[in-house]
Steps between C-alpha positions, in 0.01 A plus 500: 500500500746746656385862527710787634308753712642829629200646684396377846146623429459284188159331539640170373686474830198559723507143636818594689417840641576583868572149620542611863155658519312210659150641461556596138655163416212310660259694281703471178583132541146400596346699214740364238545147637878526520793489739863607467792259526846642571824342383586237242472202739159601631373578149616157387316333791182695432505389136568143608192516722286586198465877527501667156729802454325828415826688449849548642671820616878501517820685417735424212760317709248230598368419153731205438411337832130521411529379143426136577240569767214716372448357152286718273400750769538873439810631677518870583857626538562815700789683664567467872363853546174419323469169687520678834257766379242234416533272801607744771814307600822353358434155355806303606389167354505636147154430367131511576228300330128569504342154525142383458331357807338159466181396681548377857346167601224501757596386849320172439691436177828584671439267794415205277864477386678677785678210670529450877643839608367849429526848647205732564582871525263736679521871415874532435519841335874541437586386147860422596386273782259316272773449240746375762247252640438363151876448468512317836206283396656412166837417657353281774245292315167669573249400234277809478404828665151632574463877545232679697306762302710790634846349452750688284531402134776239441544637146569857608851589379665503843346166598620341177847652543544395864381148423752474211217360291383246758149645467492313169606171660231477770134473394271729695141616524318781675201449729184695429353438847726587794243413766410154374792419273683266734209255489590422139851400605369276776253340257794420271660301783744756638575530871530872582799607710512863612852635554504732803771660717312376808750270670222305670406354160631162388852529354487442127756221523268314743175548307353201309570545128346190347276543198429835340608805701431870438717741698341841555716814523362836609565863416828678572369702792219315673552140391199281438157641573309366799247351257760295314670396826163374622439316173834318510528139606808578708717804582871435464807706583871518426668467842698812590816521708423582866776762485335662201168502682664670800624771261151552362558318170198273491474415131664488158395722214252332268754410230745341745212320668380373162845363417530315831142374478530382139806299598305355792219398266737264319468260793259224405429639153 
């Protein structure tokens, strides 16, 4: 069903309101059990991952591209002016879809089928970073991702966009117990490696990687907490150039570090 709408305040479009207001979107999306996918490719991947479409918001020039994607879903067609009035920004990828969330597995259920390599993210709060790490993981063969309770939502619009839909390719679960949650990973047979900028740690390319390995990545500012570092089986580092160290560059940002580390995890997998 295609419906033309000419008023940004139309209540039928409330799923899409103020997409850059993080606090509002967290409330709206949690309350309604939805997330927003941006662009035809990402919408297609979300549908392929089993997320039902609540509705689609687009402009007339994108209707043909969406015809074979969204099936029987209601499609709201608006002008560029109304689109920007609803969302708060220019939508360059042509379309938005409000999608239904599906239940996440428990950590135990995830680990049962996770394969030999997983990532564990502690308190990463930037949605773009979370999305980029999911993309790295998907590209480099990581089987699953476990999130600490305070990690950013992988289905927030920016995370989905930055990942180019990779958040639908990597199964993930969220811990309910930050303090004791790592014990469940160890009980499932995972060896816990804590990635740290500390150059006295074992270089990742020298660390034993036999069996099941969980690589832990910490928050953007402070890295892994002292508690999680203590809980790890071994701290590991990405060796830095001595010249870089002399210049005060002692680490990579968390996304670059994740990319290098995920590639390193391929060894012995």
